[in-house]
KENUZA-386865 format. One record per residue (C-alpha): residue number from 1; x, y, z. Coordinates in nm, 2 decimals. Example, Ala and Ser with C-alpha at 12.3 -4.5 7.8 and 13.67 -1.06 7.14 Angstrom:
BEGIN
+-----+--------+--------+--------+
| num |     c1 |     c2 |     c3 |
+-----+--------+--------+--------+
|   1 |   1.23 |  -0.45 |   0.78 |
|   2 |   1.37 |  -0.11 |   0.71 |
+-----+--------+--------+--------+
REM end
This chain:
BEGIN
+-----+--------+--------+--------+
| num |     c1 |     c2 |     c3 |
+-----+--------+--------+--------+
|   1 |   1.92 |  -1.80 |  -1.29 |
|   2 |   2.16 |  -1.71 |  -1.03 |
|   3 |   1.91 |  -1.73 |  -0.71 |
|   4 |   2.05 |  -1.70 |  -0.37 |
|   5 |   1.92 |  -1.85 |  -0.04 |
|   6 |   1.88 |  -1.51 |   0.14 |
|   7 |   1.58 |  -1.49 |  -0.11 |
|   8 |   1.42 |  -1.80 |   0.00 |
|   9 |   1.11 |  -1.61 |   0.13 |
|  10 |   1.03 |  -1.46 |  -0.18 |
|  11 |   1.12 |  -1.79 |  -0.38 |
|  12 |   0.86 |  -2.00 |  -0.13 |
|  13 |   0.59 |  -1.74 |  -0.19 |
|  14 |   0.66 |  -1.77 |  -0.57 |
|  15 |   0.65 |  -2.15 |  -0.54 |
|  16 |   0.33 |  -2.16 |  -0.36 |
|  17 |   0.13 |  -1.97 |  -0.65 |
|  18 |   0.26 |  -2.17 |  -0.91 |
|  19 |  -0.03 |  -2.45 |  -0.92 |
|  20 |   0.16 |  -2.59 |  -1.22 |
|  21 |   0.49 |  -2.68 |  -1.05 |
|  22 |   0.32 |  -2.77 |  -0.75 |
|  23 |   0.14 |  -3.06 |  -0.98 |
|  24 |   0.45 |  -3.17 |  -1.17 |
|  25 |   0.68 |  -3.17 |  -0.86 |
|  26 |   0.39 |  -3.35 |  -0.63 |
|  27 |   0.32 |  -3.62 |  -0.94 |
|  28 |   0.69 |  -3.69 |  -1.04 |
|  29 |   0.78 |  -3.73 |  -0.64 |
|  30 |   0.51 |  -3.94 |  -0.54 |
|  31 |   0.59 |  -4.18 |  -0.82 |
|  32 |   0.94 |  -4.23 |  -0.76 |
|  33 |   0.88 |  -4.27 |  -0.40 |
|  34 |   0.62 |  -4.56 |  -0.52 |
|  35 |   0.89 |  -4.74 |  -0.72 |
|  36 |   1.17 |  -4.71 |  -0.47 |
|  37 |   0.98 |  -4.88 |  -0.22 |
|  38 |   0.86 |  -5.14 |  -0.48 |
|  39 |   1.26 |  -5.21 |  -0.50 |
|  40 |   1.32 |  -5.17 |  -0.14 |
|  41 |   1.06 |  -5.41 |  -0.04 |
|  42 |   1.15 |  -5.73 |  -0.34 |
|  43 |   1.55 |  -5.68 |  -0.17 |
|  44 |   1.53 |  -5.88 |   0.13 |
|  45 |   1.87 |  -5.73 |   0.29 |
|  46 |   1.78 |  -5.37 |   0.19 |
|  47 |   1.87 |  -5.23 |   0.53 |
|  48 |   2.21 |  -5.46 |   0.54 |
|  49 |   2.28 |  -5.29 |   0.22 |
|  50 |   2.24 |  -4.91 |   0.39 |
|  51 |   2.42 |  -5.01 |   0.67 |
|  52 |   2.75 |  -5.13 |   0.49 |
|  53 |   2.72 |  -4.83 |   0.26 |
|  54 |   2.70 |  -4.61 |   0.57 |
|  55 |   3.00 |  -4.82 |   0.72 |
|  56 |   3.17 |  -4.74 |   0.35 |
|  57 |   3.14 |  -4.37 |   0.36 |
|  58 |   3.23 |  -4.39 |   0.74 |
|  59 |   3.58 |  -4.55 |   0.67 |
|  60 |   3.63 |  -4.31 |   0.39 |
|  61 |   3.55 |  -3.97 |   0.58 |
|  62 |   3.71 |  -4.08 |   0.87 |
|  63 |   4.04 |  -4.16 |   0.67 |
|  64 |   3.97 |  -3.92 |   0.40 |
|  65 |   4.35 |  -3.81 |   0.40 |
|  66 |   4.50 |  -4.14 |   0.30 |
|  67 |   4.21 |  -4.24 |   0.10 |
|  68 |   4.28 |  -3.97 |  -0.15 |
|  69 |   4.69 |  -4.00 |  -0.10 |
|  70 |   4.61 |  -4.33 |  -0.24 |
|  71 |   4.38 |  -4.26 |  -0.52 |
|  72 |   4.57 |  -3.97 |  -0.65 |
|  73 |   4.87 |  -4.25 |  -0.65 |
|  74 |   4.66 |  -4.50 |  -0.82 |
|  75 |   4.49 |  -4.28 |  -1.06 |
|  76 |   4.86 |  -4.10 |  -1.16 |
|  77 |   4.97 |  -4.49 |  -1.25 |
|  78 |   4.65 |  -4.51 |  -1.46 |
|  79 |   4.79 |  -4.21 |  -1.69 |
|  80 |   4.52 |  -3.98 |  -1.51 |
|  81 |   4.65 |  -3.64 |  -1.43 |
|  82 |   4.50 |  -3.48 |  -1.15 |
|  83 |   4.42 |  -3.15 |  -1.03 |
|  84 |   4.37 |  -3.02 |  -0.70 |
|  85 |   4.10 |  -2.75 |  -0.64 |
|  86 |   4.08 |  -2.58 |  -0.33 |
|  87 |   3.77 |  -2.33 |  -0.39 |
|  88 |   3.55 |  -2.26 |  -0.69 |
|  89 |   3.74 |  -2.01 |  -0.85 |
|  90 |   4.07 |  -2.26 |  -0.88 |
|  91 |   3.83 |  -2.49 |  -1.01 |
|  92 |   3.72 |  -2.28 |  -1.28 |
|  93 |   4.06 |  -2.18 |  -1.34 |
|  94 |   4.22 |  -2.52 |  -1.39 |
|  95 |   3.95 |  -2.63 |  -1.65 |
|  96 |   3.93 |  -2.32 |  -1.85 |
|  97 |   4.35 |  -2.35 |  -1.84 |
|  98 |   4.31 |  -2.68 |  -2.01 |
|  99 |   4.05 |  -2.57 |  -2.27 |
| 100 |   4.23 |  -2.22 |  -2.36 |
| 101 |   4.57 |  -2.46 |  -2.36 |
| 102 |   4.42 |  -2.70 |  -2.61 |
| 103 |   4.21 |  -2.41 |  -2.79 |
| 104 |   3.90 |  -2.60 |  -2.74 |
| 105 |   3.60 |  -2.41 |  -2.90 |
| 106 |   3.30 |  -2.64 |  -2.82 |
| 107 |   3.21 |  -2.84 |  -2.49 |
| 108 |   3.00 |  -3.13 |  -2.42 |
| 109 |   2.89 |  -3.15 |  -2.08 |
| 110 |   2.71 |  -3.48 |  -1.88 |
| 111 |   2.49 |  -3.36 |  -1.54 |
| 112 |   2.71 |  -3.28 |  -1.30 |
| 113 |   2.59 |  -3.08 |  -0.94 |
| 114 |   2.98 |  -3.03 |  -0.88 |
| 115 |   3.04 |  -2.84 |  -1.16 |
| 116 |   2.68 |  -2.64 |  -1.06 |
| 117 |   2.82 |  -2.56 |  -0.77 |
| 118 |   3.16 |  -2.38 |  -0.91 |
| 119 |   2.94 |  -2.21 |  -1.17 |
| 120 |   3.13 |  -2.37 |  -1.43 |
| 121 |   2.94 |  -2.31 |  -1.71 |
| 122 |   2.85 |  -1.96 |  -1.70 |
| 123 |   3.28 |  -1.92 |  -1.64 |
| 124 |   3.34 |  -2.10 |  -1.96 |
| 125 |   3.07 |  -1.92 |  -2.20 |
| 126 |   3.19 |  -1.60 |  -2.09 |
| 127 |   3.53 |  -1.72 |  -2.20 |
| 128 |   3.38 |  -1.82 |  -2.55 |
| 129 |   3.37 |  -2.12 |  -2.51 |
| 130 |   3.04 |  -2.30 |  -2.66 |
| 131 |   2.93 |  -2.51 |  -2.36 |
| 132 |   2.66 |  -2.73 |  -2.41 |
| 133 |   2.45 |  -2.99 |  -2.14 |
| 134 |   2.36 |  -3.28 |  -2.30 |
| 135 |   2.16 |  -3.48 |  -2.02 |
| 136 |   1.83 |  -3.40 |  -2.14 |
| 137 |   1.68 |  -3.23 |  -1.82 |
| 138 |   2.00 |  -3.05 |  -1.82 |
| 139 |   1.96 |  -2.94 |  -2.19 |
| 140 |   1.63 |  -2.84 |  -2.14 |
| 141 |   1.69 |  -2.63 |  -1.80 |
| 142 |   2.00 |  -2.50 |  -1.99 |
| 143 |   1.79 |  -2.37 |  -2.27 |
| 144 |   1.54 |  -2.23 |  -2.00 |
| 145 |   1.81 |  -2.00 |  -1.82 |
| 146 |   1.75 |  -2.20 |  -1.50 |
| 147 |   1.95 |  -2.45 |  -1.29 |
| 148 |   1.84 |  -2.80 |  -1.21 |
| 149 |   1.55 |  -2.84 |  -0.97 |
| 150 |   1.63 |  -3.15 |  -0.84 |
| 151 |   1.96 |  -3.40 |  -0.75 |
| 152 |   1.90 |  -3.63 |  -1.04 |
| 153 |   1.58 |  -3.52 |  -1.25 |
| 154 |   1.67 |  -3.14 |  -1.35 |
| 155 |   1.36 |  -3.04 |  -1.53 |
| 156 |   1.13 |  -3.22 |  -1.25 |
| 157 |   0.95 |  -2.91 |  -1.23 |
| 158 |   0.84 |  -2.88 |  -1.62 |
| 159 |   0.55 |  -3.04 |  -1.75 |
| 160 |   0.60 |  -3.10 |  -2.14 |
| 161 |   0.41 |  -2.82 |  -2.24 |
| 162 |   0.66 |  -2.63 |  -2.07 |
| 163 |   0.97 |  -2.84 |  -2.26 |
| 164 |   0.73 |  -2.80 |  -2.61 |
| 165 |   0.74 |  -2.38 |  -2.56 |
| 166 |   1.11 |  -2.38 |  -2.44 |
| 167 |   1.21 |  -2.60 |  -2.75 |
| 168 |   0.97 |  -2.36 |  -2.99 |
| 169 |   1.14 |  -2.04 |  -2.86 |
| 170 |   1.49 |  -2.16 |  -2.79 |
| 171 |   1.57 |  -2.37 |  -3.13 |
| 172 |   1.29 |  -2.20 |  -3.36 |
| 173 |   1.09 |  -2.56 |  -3.41 |
| 174 |   0.76 |  -2.60 |  -3.44 |
| 175 |   0.55 |  -2.63 |  -3.13 |
| 176 |   0.46 |  -2.99 |  -2.98 |
| 177 |   0.45 |  -3.16 |  -2.67 |
| 178 |   0.45 |  -3.51 |  -2.77 |
| 179 |   0.73 |  -3.66 |  -2.59 |
| 180 |   0.83 |  -3.85 |  -2.89 |
| 181 |   0.90 |  -3.56 |  -3.06 |
| 182 |   1.06 |  -3.38 |  -2.80 |
| 183 |   1.25 |  -3.66 |  -2.79 |
| 184 |   1.39 |  -3.67 |  -3.07 |
| 185 |   1.41 |  -3.27 |  -3.12 |
| 186 |   1.71 |  -3.32 |  -2.86 |
| 187 |   1.86 |  -3.57 |  -2.99 |
| 188 |   1.93 |  -3.45 |  -3.35 |
| 189 |   2.04 |  -3.10 |  -3.17 |
| 190 |   2.25 |  -3.33 |  -2.96 |
| 191 |   2.40 |  -3.55 |  -3.21 |
| 192 |   2.59 |  -3.32 |  -3.38 |
| 193 |   2.75 |  -3.13 |  -3.08 |
| 194 |   2.91 |  -3.49 |  -2.94 |
| 195 |   3.05 |  -3.52 |  -3.30 |
| 196 |   3.21 |  -3.21 |  -3.31 |
| 197 |   3.33 |  -3.14 |  -2.97 |
| 198 |   3.71 |  -3.06 |  -2.82 |
| 199 |   3.66 |  -3.14 |  -2.49 |
| 200 |   3.38 |  -3.37 |  -2.25 |
| 201 |   3.31 |  -3.26 |  -1.91 |
| 202 |   3.17 |  -3.49 |  -1.66 |
| 203 |   3.07 |  -3.54 |  -1.32 |
| 204 |   3.21 |  -3.85 |  -1.10 |
| 205 |   2.95 |  -4.04 |  -0.83 |
| 206 |   3.23 |  -4.26 |  -0.73 |
| 207 |   3.60 |  -4.26 |  -0.68 |
| 208 |   3.77 |  -4.60 |  -0.65 |
| 209 |   4.07 |  -4.53 |  -0.42 |
| 210 |   4.24 |  -4.89 |  -0.43 |
| 211 |   4.18 |  -4.91 |  -0.82 |
| 212 |   4.27 |  -4.52 |  -0.91 |
| 213 |   3.97 |  -4.51 |  -1.14 |
| 214 |   3.62 |  -4.33 |  -1.09 |
| 215 |   3.23 |  -4.41 |  -1.21 |
| 216 |   3.02 |  -4.22 |  -1.39 |
| 217 |   2.68 |  -4.34 |  -1.34 |
| 218 |   2.36 |  -4.25 |  -1.58 |
| 219 |   2.07 |  -4.35 |  -1.77 |
| 220 |   2.09 |  -4.20 |  -2.15 |
| 221 |   2.45 |  -4.28 |  -2.29 |
| 222 |   2.49 |  -3.89 |  -2.31 |
| 223 |   2.79 |  -3.91 |  -2.05 |
| 224 |   2.94 |  -4.21 |  -2.20 |
| 225 |   2.94 |  -4.00 |  -2.56 |
| 226 |   3.07 |  -3.68 |  -2.37 |
| 227 |   3.38 |  -3.90 |  -2.18 |
| 228 |   3.46 |  -4.10 |  -2.49 |
| 229 |   3.42 |  -3.89 |  -2.82 |
| 230 |   3.59 |  -3.62 |  -2.75 |
| 231 |   3.99 |  -3.60 |  -2.72 |
| 232 |   3.99 |  -3.48 |  -2.36 |
| 233 |   3.79 |  -3.60 |  -2.07 |
| 234 |   3.75 |  -3.36 |  -1.76 |
| 235 |   3.61 |  -3.52 |  -1.46 |
| 236 |   3.50 |  -3.29 |  -1.18 |
| 237 |   3.49 |  -3.48 |  -0.81 |
| 238 |   3.42 |  -3.39 |  -0.48 |
| 239 |   3.68 |  -3.51 |  -0.24 |
| 240 |   3.43 |  -3.67 |  -0.04 |
| 241 |   3.27 |  -3.94 |  -0.34 |
| 242 |   3.55 |  -4.19 |  -0.27 |
| 243 |   3.49 |  -4.51 |  -0.13 |
| 244 |   3.74 |  -4.79 |  -0.05 |
| 245 |   3.77 |  -5.05 |  -0.28 |
| 246 |   3.60 |  -5.20 |  -0.61 |
| 247 |   3.47 |  -5.44 |  -0.42 |
| 248 |   3.21 |  -5.21 |  -0.25 |
| 249 |   3.10 |  -5.05 |  -0.56 |
| 250 |   2.84 |  -5.31 |  -0.59 |
| 251 |   2.67 |  -5.23 |  -0.32 |
| 252 |   2.59 |  -4.89 |  -0.39 |
| 253 |   2.48 |  -4.97 |  -0.76 |
| 254 |   2.23 |  -5.15 |  -0.58 |
| 255 |   2.12 |  -4.85 |  -0.41 |
| 256 |   2.16 |  -4.56 |  -0.59 |
| 257 |   1.93 |  -4.62 |  -0.86 |
| 258 |   1.63 |  -4.78 |  -0.66 |
| 259 |   1.70 |  -4.44 |  -0.47 |
| 260 |   1.71 |  -4.23 |  -0.70 |
| 261 |   1.42 |  -4.35 |  -0.98 |
| 262 |   1.32 |  -4.64 |  -0.84 |
| 263 |   1.50 |  -4.86 |  -1.11 |
| 264 |   1.64 |  -5.15 |  -1.04 |
| 265 |   1.96 |  -5.04 |  -1.20 |
| 266 |   2.11 |  -4.75 |  -1.38 |
| 267 |   2.11 |  -4.83 |  -1.78 |
| 268 |   2.50 |  -4.76 |  -1.81 |
| 269 |   2.78 |  -4.77 |  -1.57 |
| 270 |   3.09 |  -4.59 |  -1.70 |
| 271 |   3.44 |  -4.67 |  -1.51 |
| 272 |   3.73 |  -4.44 |  -1.64 |
| 273 |   4.08 |  -4.59 |  -1.57 |
| 274 |   4.25 |  -4.38 |  -1.77 |
| 275 |   4.34 |  -4.25 |  -2.15 |
| 276 |   4.27 |  -4.48 |  -2.45 |
| 277 |   4.52 |  -4.77 |  -2.52 |
| 278 |   4.35 |  -4.96 |  -2.77 |
| 279 |   4.47 |  -4.99 |  -3.11 |
| 280 |   4.19 |  -4.82 |  -3.26 |
| 281 |   4.22 |  -4.47 |  -3.07 |
| 282 |   3.86 |  -4.49 |  -2.91 |
| 283 |   3.83 |  -4.30 |  -2.62 |
| 284 |   4.01 |  -3.96 |  -2.53 |
| 285 |   4.37 |  -3.91 |  -2.56 |
| 286 |   4.40 |  -3.73 |  -2.17 |
| 287 |   4.23 |  -3.76 |  -1.88 |
| 288 |   4.22 |  -3.50 |  -1.61 |
| 289 |   4.07 |  -3.50 |  -1.29 |
| 290 |   3.97 |  -3.27 |  -1.07 |
| 291 |   3.96 |  -3.29 |  -0.73 |
| 292 |   3.76 |  -3.02 |  -0.55 |
| 293 |   3.77 |  -2.92 |  -0.16 |
| 294 |   3.55 |  -2.63 |  -0.21 |
| 295 |   3.50 |  -2.60 |   0.22 |
| 296 |   3.49 |  -3.01 |   0.24 |
| 297 |   3.81 |  -3.05 |   0.40 |
| 298 |   3.63 |  -2.82 |   0.68 |
| 299 |   3.31 |  -3.00 |   0.71 |
| 300 |   3.55 |  -3.33 |   0.77 |
| 301 |   3.67 |  -3.16 |   1.10 |
| 302 |   3.32 |  -3.11 |   1.25 |
| 303 |   3.22 |  -3.42 |   1.44 |
| 304 |   2.88 |  -3.36 |   1.44 |
| 305 |   2.79 |  -3.29 |   1.08 |
| 306 |   3.05 |  -3.46 |   0.86 |
| 307 |   2.80 |  -3.70 |   0.81 |
| 308 |   2.63 |  -3.49 |   0.54 |
| 309 |   2.96 |  -3.57 |   0.34 |
| 310 |   2.81 |  -3.94 |   0.31 |
| 311 |   2.57 |  -3.81 |   0.05 |
| 312 |   2.58 |  -3.97 |  -0.28 |
| 313 |   2.32 |  -3.74 |  -0.43 |
| 314 |   2.05 |  -3.97 |  -0.55 |
| 315 |   1.77 |  -3.75 |  -0.46 |
| 316 |   1.55 |  -4.01 |  -0.22 |
| 317 |   1.54 |  -3.70 |   0.09 |
| 318 |   1.41 |  -3.48 |  -0.16 |
| 319 |   1.12 |  -3.74 |  -0.32 |
| 320 |   0.96 |  -3.79 |   0.01 |
| 321 |   1.04 |  -3.41 |   0.16 |
| 322 |   0.69 |  -3.29 |   0.23 |
| 323 |   0.85 |  -2.93 |   0.18 |
| 324 |   1.00 |  -3.00 |  -0.12 |
| 325 |   0.72 |  -3.15 |  -0.26 |
| 326 |   0.53 |  -2.81 |  -0.21 |
| 327 |   0.79 |  -2.60 |  -0.38 |
| 328 |   1.02 |  -2.77 |  -0.59 |
| 329 |   1.40 |  -2.71 |  -0.62 |
| 330 |   1.49 |  -2.39 |  -0.70 |
| 331 |   1.30 |  -2.22 |  -0.40 |
| 332 |   1.61 |  -2.31 |  -0.17 |
| 333 |   1.82 |  -2.04 |  -0.34 |
| 334 |   2.11 |  -2.25 |  -0.46 |
| 335 |   2.26 |  -2.56 |  -0.66 |
| 336 |   2.17 |  -2.81 |  -0.36 |
| 337 |   1.80 |  -2.90 |  -0.21 |
| 338 |   1.56 |  -3.03 |  -0.03 |
| 339 |   1.69 |  -3.17 |   0.33 |
| 340 |   2.05 |  -3.25 |   0.22 |
| 341 |   2.05 |  -2.95 |   0.06 |
| 342 |   1.91 |  -2.75 |   0.36 |
| 343 |   2.24 |  -2.89 |   0.56 |
| 344 |   2.50 |  -2.81 |   0.30 |
| 345 |   2.40 |  -2.46 |   0.18 |
| 346 |   2.48 |  -2.27 |   0.52 |
| 347 |   2.82 |  -2.52 |   0.55 |
| 348 |   2.93 |  -2.43 |   0.22 |
| 349 |   2.75 |  -2.07 |   0.19 |
| 350 |   2.80 |  -1.98 |   0.55 |
| 351 |   2.57 |  -1.94 |   0.82 |
| 352 |   2.50 |  -1.57 |   0.72 |
| 353 |   2.37 |  -1.63 |   0.36 |
| 354 |   2.25 |  -1.99 |   0.46 |
| 355 |   2.03 |  -1.92 |   0.73 |
| 356 |   1.74 |  -2.01 |   0.63 |
| 357 |   1.72 |  -2.34 |   0.44 |
| 358 |   1.80 |  -2.54 |   0.78 |
| 359 |   1.41 |  -2.43 |   0.91 |
| 360 |   1.25 |  -2.52 |   0.60 |
| 361 |   1.19 |  -2.89 |   0.71 |
| 362 |   0.85 |  -3.01 |   0.92 |
| 363 |   1.12 |  -3.30 |   1.09 |
| 364 |   0.86 |  -3.57 |   1.02 |
| 365 |   1.24 |  -3.76 |   0.97 |
| 366 |   1.08 |  -3.91 |   0.60 |
| 367 |   1.47 |  -3.82 |   0.50 |
| 368 |   1.61 |  -4.02 |   0.72 |
| 369 |   1.42 |  -4.34 |   0.69 |
| 370 |   1.47 |  -4.33 |   0.31 |
| 371 |   1.87 |  -4.22 |   0.26 |
| 372 |   2.08 |  -4.51 |   0.13 |
| 373 |   2.37 |  -4.42 |   0.37 |
| 374 |   2.16 |  -4.37 |   0.66 |
| 375 |   2.23 |  -3.98 |   0.72 |
| 376 |   2.10 |  -3.88 |   1.03 |
| 377 |   1.94 |  -3.56 |   0.81 |
| 378 |   1.71 |  -3.44 |   1.11 |
| 379 |   1.92 |  -3.45 |   1.34 |
| 380 |   2.19 |  -3.23 |   1.14 |
| 381 |   1.89 |  -3.01 |   1.04 |
| 382 |   1.86 |  -2.93 |   1.44 |
| 383 |   2.22 |  -2.88 |   1.47 |
| 384 |   2.24 |  -2.65 |   1.18 |
| 385 |   1.96 |  -2.48 |   1.33 |
| 386 |   2.10 |  -2.42 |   1.68 |
| 387 |   2.43 |  -2.31 |   1.50 |
| 388 |   2.24 |  -2.05 |   1.30 |
| 389 |   2.06 |  -1.93 |   1.65 |
| 390 |   2.42 |  -1.92 |   1.82 |
| 391 |   2.57 |  -1.75 |   1.55 |
| 392 |   2.33 |  -1.42 |   1.60 |
| 393 |   2.13 |  -1.49 |   1.27 |
| 394 |   1.80 |  -1.57 |   1.37 |
| 395 |   1.51 |  -1.31 |   1.31 |
| 396 |   1.43 |  -1.04 |   1.59 |
| 397 |   1.06 |  -1.16 |   1.61 |
| 398 |   1.22 |  -1.50 |   1.67 |
| 399 |   1.46 |  -1.35 |   1.95 |
| 400 |   1.16 |  -1.16 |   2.09 |
| 401 |   0.94 |  -1.45 |   2.09 |
| 402 |   1.15 |  -1.69 |   2.26 |
| 403 |   1.25 |  -1.43 |   2.55 |
| 404 |   0.88 |  -1.41 |   2.57 |
| 405 |   0.78 |  -1.75 |   2.62 |
| 406 |   1.12 |  -1.81 |   2.84 |
| 407 |   0.97 |  -1.55 |   3.04 |
| 408 |   0.60 |  -1.68 |   3.12 |
| 409 |   0.80 |  -2.05 |   3.12 |
| 410 |   1.01 |  -1.95 |   3.41 |
| 411 |   0.65 |  -1.82 |   3.61 |
| 412 |   0.42 |  -2.11 |   3.63 |
| 413 |   0.15 |  -1.95 |   3.73 |
| 414 |   0.14 |  -1.71 |   3.51 |
| 415 |   0.21 |  -1.98 |   3.21 |
| 416 |  -0.09 |  -2.12 |   3.32 |
| 417 |  -0.30 |  -1.84 |   3.30 |
| 418 |  -0.17 |  -1.73 |   2.95 |
| 419 |  -0.21 |  -2.11 |   2.79 |
| 420 |  -0.57 |  -2.14 |   2.93 |
| 421 |  -0.71 |  -1.77 |   2.89 |
| 422 |  -0.70 |  -1.84 |   2.49 |
| 423 |  -0.94 |  -2.11 |   2.50 |
| 424 |  -1.18 |  -1.99 |   2.69 |
| 425 |  -1.21 |  -1.63 |   2.53 |
| 426 |  -1.19 |  -1.83 |   2.20 |
| 427 |  -1.56 |  -1.97 |   2.30 |
| 428 |  -1.69 |  -1.60 |   2.26 |
| 429 |  -1.58 |  -1.64 |   1.88 |
| 430 |  -1.88 |  -1.82 |   1.63 |
| 431 |  -1.84 |  -2.11 |   1.51 |
| 432 |  -1.48 |  -2.23 |   1.46 |
| 433 |  -1.36 |  -1.93 |   1.39 |
| 434 |  -0.99 |  -1.88 |   1.49 |
| 435 |  -0.84 |  -1.61 |   1.65 |
| 436 |  -0.72 |  -1.37 |   1.42 |
| 437 |  -0.37 |  -1.34 |   1.29 |
| 438 |  -0.28 |  -1.05 |   1.05 |
| 439 |   0.00 |  -1.15 |   0.79 |
| 440 |   0.02 |  -1.53 |   0.94 |
| 441 |  -0.34 |  -1.64 |   0.83 |
| 442 |  -0.33 |  -1.48 |   0.48 |
| 443 |  -0.10 |  -1.79 |   0.36 |
| 444 |  -0.12 |  -2.04 |   0.61 |
| 445 |  -0.44 |  -2.21 |   0.86 |
| 446 |  -0.43 |  -2.14 |   1.25 |
| 447 |  -0.60 |  -2.38 |   1.43 |
| 448 |  -0.84 |  -2.30 |   1.73 |
| 449 |  -0.64 |  -2.37 |   2.11 |
| 450 |  -0.79 |  -2.64 |   2.31 |
| 451 |  -1.04 |  -2.49 |   2.55 |
| 452 |  -0.93 |  -2.75 |   2.81 |
| 453 |  -0.57 |  -2.71 |   2.80 |
| 454 |  -0.30 |  -2.99 |   2.79 |
| 455 |  -0.30 |  -2.98 |   3.18 |
| 456 |  -0.67 |  -3.04 |   3.23 |
| 457 |  -0.65 |  -3.35 |   3.00 |
| 458 |  -0.37 |  -3.50 |   3.17 |
| 459 |  -0.52 |  -3.46 |   3.51 |
| 460 |  -0.84 |  -3.61 |   3.36 |
| 461 |  -0.64 |  -3.87 |   3.20 |
| 462 |  -0.47 |  -4.00 |   3.51 |
| 463 |  -0.77 |  -3.99 |   3.70 |
| 464 |  -0.91 |  -4.21 |   3.44 |
| 465 |  -0.66 |  -4.48 |   3.53 |
| 466 |  -0.46 |  -4.39 |   3.19 |
+-----+--------+--------+--------+
REM end
């Protein structure tokens, strides 16, 4: 599946008519929100953690060039080969070249949105290299032929019956929807790949600038097997993923798991500090780190929206977003979704292709209240909406509507009439019927006009001593 943000209206309509998808998304997000709140309530210093994390990310983004320089130097000292990728094409080329030079036939991957961002799987498979996702959710959506629908729960949109059907069709096994049996099928198929892979590819949760090492966090041990069993480990990291020091890591570990899945802590925290140095020859012989820009340097220069780079990809904003809860992740049209995706999509893809996602928001501000690093997501969404309009990318109907409103707003008497008249005319309609709105009411409910109007109610309230 290669979605595009330009088709989000089509994707939204499809999602709203898919009751099974909406039920699966609603159930999973409700559970995550409830558990996250439980963890926050039992942590008396939760808000202090959020403030500290925000300060750490602000420090890094404000001085990103110097931290990257320090990080690269320390990585090289640890035997990690650092590669710089200016964009997605260069990132794919670097990894493809590493694979070709080493005669790689099979690659195992752990969950990585950054590799989804650059379209790495398609490039490797197109080059004749067998590439297998090993995170259970990623493995399922890869078999399905789609992209993840959530930042941390890739197969969130699927029920266990869907997974049973996919396994039966793609793996040739008897149908079952028993979770334990499905897990056993996946484990059996993946185990052989771990043992025979020539290269492992992972993402990076946090780069530790002072140590020259990086952290990969997971719950299934598939990332550990992907980075430790094959002879070559390649990690792909967005340049914004740095934190200043090893001392800062516990702060983010205490925030990430509760915000993502409601766990107190993640099951596995892998810290990679270079190739194997043990006499038992365990671990990879080579460790390569691809530092990806792909528009991030441009965002760093943006005084308003640079805060979007603080994101630690926990998915908390998705779980609490009423829009995401109704349509899931694929409706956003790219690899990032939800409130953070609505900000990142136009920044990465441009205000033309990404002009719709910033408007997929009710501005309820729940995302800001739940973000573990206190990103002002609603404020950024409003800023991005403004930029889309300033760039002339809003719809003709929207422009006409705003011009019409401005015309009436500049003429108080006329404005009073056009806001008073519909309420009176509505009294002629039977019962509680609203004004007919062709097209709009096909998929939405249109409320009735207040017969008194705001001005009359305001004056009445004043007279009553309000």
